[in-house]
N, C-alpha and C positions, 0 to 999 in steps of 0.2 A: 342377232336381229333376224327376223323371219324374212326370207325372200321367196317370192312365188316360183322362181326358177327351180326350187327344190321339187315341186310336183312334176315338172317336166323331166328332171333328172331321174326321179323314181321310175317314171314310165319308160324312159330310155333304157334303164337297167333291166327292166322286166321284159323288154321287147325281144321276141325271138329273132327278129330280122335286124337287130341292133348293129350299127356300124360304128367305127371310131367317131367320136363327137368332136367337132370344132366349135368351141364357144368363143364368139368374137364380141367386140364391143369397144367403146372408147376407153382410154386409160382411166383407172380409178373407179370403175363402176361396180367393182366387187367380184370380178371373175374368179380370181385365185381363192378368195375367202369362201365363196359359194362352193367351189369344187372341193376344197379341202374339208369343209364342213360336211358335205355330202359323202365324201370318202370315209371320213371318221365314223359317220353314222351307219353306213350301209355295207362297209367292207371290213375284212379282218385286218388289212393293212393298206397303206398308201405309199406307192413309190413315186416320189416327187422329183422332177428334174427341171431346173430353171436355166435356160440358155443365156440369160442376161448375167446372172451372178456366177455362172460356171461356164465360161466360154470354151473350156477344154472339151466340153461335151460334144461340140461340133465334130471333133476329130473322130469320135466313135461312129459317126454316120457317114464318114467320107469313104470308107472302104467298101462297106456292104450294108444294105438296109433290109435284109431279109429278117423276119422275126426270129428264126432259129439262131441266127448269128447274134442279133441284138439282145435278146432276153438274158442270156447268161452274163453278158457284159453289164447290162443295166442293173441286174440283181447285185452284181459285185459293187458297182458304184453306189447303189442305194443302201448297201449293207444289209439287205434282207432278200429272201427268196420271193421272186414274183410268181405267184400261183394263179393259174387260169381261174377266172370267175371269182376269185377270193381277194385278189389284189387290184386296186385301182391304180393304173399307170397314168401319171399326169406330166405332160410336157408344157411348161410355161414359157411365155415370150417366144413362142415357136416361130414368129416371123424372122427371128435371127438365125434360124437354121432351116433353110428350104429343104434340105435332104430329109430332115426329120418329118417335115410335112409330107413329102413324097412317100416316106416309109408307111404312111397310113394306108395307102393302096394295098400294100402287101400284108399288113395286119388284117385288113378287110378280107382279102382273098385267101390267105394261107393260114391265118391264125385268128379266126373270128371270135374264139372264146376268151381271148384276152380283152379285158375292159380297159379302154383307153380314152382319155379326154385331153384335148390340147386347148390351150388358151393363147390368144394373141390380141394385141391392141390394134395393130395396124396392118392386119393381113391383107386388106384391100390395096394398100399402097406400098408395103415393104417387100412383097414377094415379087421377084422378077420372073414373070410368067413366061417370057420368051425362053429363058434359060432352064427353068425347072418345070416339071409337069405337076400341075395342081391336081390332087386326087379326085377329080370330078366324078360324081356318081358312086364313089367308094367311101364317102363320109356322110354323117349326119351333121347338119349345121344349125346353130341357134345363136341369136344375138341377145346379149344381156344389156339392158338399158339402166339408167339410174333408177333409184327407188321411186315408185309412183306415190300418189297421195295416200292410197290405202296402206302401203308398206310404211309410210311416214307416220300415219296415225297409229298403226300397230306398234311401231317402235316406241311411241310415246305412251303406250299402255291404254290406248283408247278402243279396245276390242268391242265394248258395248256400243259405242258411238258408231263404229263401222257397221255393226249389225243393223242398227237403227237406220243408217243411211241407205244400206242395201234394200231394206224392207220398204222404205219410203219410195225408193226408185222403182221397185217392182209394182207398188200399189198406186203410185202417183198421189199418195196422201202426204200433206205437209208434216214436217217434223214439228215437235213442240218448239215454240219460238226461242226458248232459252238454249235448247240444243242446237238449233239452227245458227244462232248468234255465236255460240262456242265453236261450231264447225267452221264458220266463216273466218273467225279469228285464227284458227289452226291453218286454214287455207292460206291466209296472208303470211303466216310463219313459214309455211312451205315455200312460198315465193322467195323468201329471203334465204332460207337454208338450202333449198333444192333437195336433190335426191342422191348426191354422192354419199355413199355409206359412211365414210369417215366424218363428213360434215354432220350427218344426221346423228351419228354416235356422240360426237362432241356436244351437239345441241341437247341431246337427251340427258347427258351427264351434267352439263354446266349451265345450259340456257344462256350461254355467253356468245352474243352475235359477233363480237370483235374477234374472238378466238376462231369462230367458224369462218369469218372473212379471211383470216390469215391462211387457213387451209385452202380456201377457194383460190386465193392468189397463187399459192404454191402449185395447185393443179393447172391453173392458166399458164403459169411459167413452164410447166412440163409440156403443155400443148405447143407452146411457141418453140421449145427445144426440139420437139418431134418434127415440126415444120422445117427446121434446118437439117435435121439428121436424116429424114427419110424423103428428101425431096431433091430435085436437081436445082442447080444454082440459079438458073433463070427464073424458076418458079417461086423461090422462097419469099421474095419481097411481095410478089403478087398475092401469094396465099395469105401472108400476114395482113396485107392491106384489105383483102376481101373479108377476112375474119373480123378485123377491127370494124369494118364498115357494116357488117350484118346488124349490129346493135343500133347503129345510126339509122338504118333503113326501117327498123321496127318503130322508130319514133315518128315516122311520117304518117299523115292521114291515110295515104294509100301505101300499104306495106309491100306492094309488089316490088320485086328487086329491080333496081335500075343501075345499069353499068355506068351511066354518066355521073352517078354519085360517087363512084370509086375514084374516078379522075376525069378531068375534062376530056370529052371525046372518047371516053372508055368504050370498048367494043367487046362483044361476046367472044370473038376469036382470041382476044388477048387474055381474058380471065376465065374461060371455061375450064381449063385444066386445074386452075386453083380451086374452083368451086367443086370440081370432081374430087380433088384430093381431100377437101374438107368433108365431103359426104362419105367417101370411102373410109375415112378414119373414124367416122361415127361422131364427129364433133358438131356437125350441123345436118339438117335434112332439108330437101327441096320439096315444095308442094306446088304442083303444076295446076294451071287453069284447065278446066275441061270446057270444050266448045259446045258439046251436046251432052245431055243427060241420058245416055244409053249405055247398055252393058256391052262389052266390058269398058269401063270408064277409061282404062289405059289407052284404048284405041282412039279416044277423042281428046287426048291432052294436047295442049299447045306448047311445044317445046321452047318457045321464045318467051312465054309468060309464066313466071313462077315467083314464089316467095321463098325466103330462106329463114328457118328457125333454128335456134341453137338447142343442143340436146339436154341442157339442164338449166332450170330457172335460177338456182343459186349462183351459178357461174355467170348468168346473164346480169344479175344484180351486181355481182362483183366487178364485172367488166365495165358496167356503167358507173361504178363507184357509188351506188345508191346507199344512202344511210338506212339502216334497218327500220327506224321509226317512221321514216317517210313512206315506206311500203306498208308497214303495219297499220298506219292510219290513213293510207291513200291520200296524201296531201295534194292540194290543188296544183302545185308545181309539177306534179307527175302527169297531169292531164294528157299531154301529148303522147306520153309513153304507155299509159295504162292499157289502151286498146291493143297495141302490139304485144305487150307483155302477157296479156290475158290470152290472146290468140296463141302465143308461143306455149303457154301452160297447157292449153287444151290439146295442141298438136302433140306435145310430149305424152300426155295421158293416152291419146288415141294410138300413137305409134307403139307404145308399150303394149297396148292391147292388140297389136298386130294388124291394125287397119292401114290400108293405103289411103292417104288423104289427098284430096284435090279441093280446089275452090272453083266457084262459078261466077261469071260476070255477064250481065245482059248487055245488049248493044247500047243501051242508054245509061249504063253505069251502075245498075243495081248489082250488089255483090253478096254472095253467100260465102261465109268464111270457110266452111268445110262441107264436102259431100263425101259420104262413105257408103260402102255396101255393107248393110247390117242384116243378118238373117235372110240374105238373098234379095233384100229390098234396097233401093237407092234412097238414102235419107239425107236431107239437108240439115246442117247444124249452124245455127246462128249464135254468135258469141258476143255478149255485152259485158263490159267491165263493171257496170252498175246495174240498176234495176229499171232503167228507162225501157218501157215495153213497146214503144212504137217501132215497128220493124217493116218499113216500106219494101225493102229488098226481099224479105221473106214472103211478103204478100205477092210480089211480082212472080217470084219463083213458084209459089204454090198455084197461082192462077195458070202459069205456063205449063207446069209439069204434073200437077195434081198428085203429089206423093202420098203414100199411105198415111204418113204423119211427118212432122218435123220436130227437131229437138232444139230447144231454146235454152242456152246456158247464160245465167246472169246471177245476180246476188239474191234473186227472189227464191222463196221457198218452193217445194215441190207442188206440182199441179198438172192438170191437163185441160186445155180449152181450145176450141176451134182447130182440132187436129194438131195441136202443138203440145208436145211433152215438155213441161217446164222443169228444168233441172238446175239446182244451185251449182255454182262453179266447183264447190268442194267435192261434188259427186261425179265429176267427169270420168273418174276411174270405173264407174259402173257401166258405162256405155259398151 
């Protein structure tokens, strides 16, 4: 299955100023698969080391972490000669060996012509930074996310449809209605399946939603397991409670995160570590409110007002135990949840495209779902789960800030009217 990360990895390989690369991301997003696929395609051989399946590896790094000491030993363990620039060295589950992480500093300084990529699921939470020095400035870093809508369509063999969507996005010309309807149906399938590569692969091969759900449940169980394994005892319960509650809060009319919904009298001081853990592990992301629409947006965020979205739509549906057909046909019983789920979907696509997302609220309660900086301009994005086009909040925003244009995501076909770029939900990946 094609992953866009491949383009990034090719560029990294050719870069004269290349440093060891840390590829991070939540569990099961396809880090190992992508690295090995890249290694097999672009290198003569791959020397792969997994610190989870081979705990004895840790001992290799205890005595000495200089490249001249490590390379002969690693060659011996891998059963093949590690050659500069021709072998890709891969350290997997590197969060289990902090010394291996520190060794990257020396590979960068003393042996830059060795190509090395390390992968880790919980680097933000598992590495004890007081005890070990993180190789700041000596590594390149990249986050891999679940597959976006485009990668999902390509996995299903819909290359021509993807081209058509991109063309309509560029020109603001509507798609032929038959193609628009087909793409909307595929969008709803994506909501159920999500972007975890194993789930997408199963869906492509079997079209069996029950089988996919079983895999999603397994991934959710591994997340809960991590919460116990890489967390201190006081925080485990709070982290699980917070994660379980995220999906509840997405069902509210106002999707802003409220501590009191976690438990009666819940306070920020009690749960902020749990939220930080979930964000650092890549399982959720926080979207802050901005108080003013000025650059840089980061300077105007309100740290007490935020929303939390989960990193994968399929896992969201599995967590809510939603039946596939209810989502595919958007039944009325889902009305309370549709808005939150659609917002979550858009946030996933924007995050994968490396936008920092914020939301805006006026004093009188008008709200814009997302504000992003696109091509140097601050652009509001309104998200509707259906095609109802009345958008009072967007009118308020546009009168207040007069942006170059706004983006409106809904089930409507492409178009452009009154400074509003109309984009169907399935095309959010084009933004």
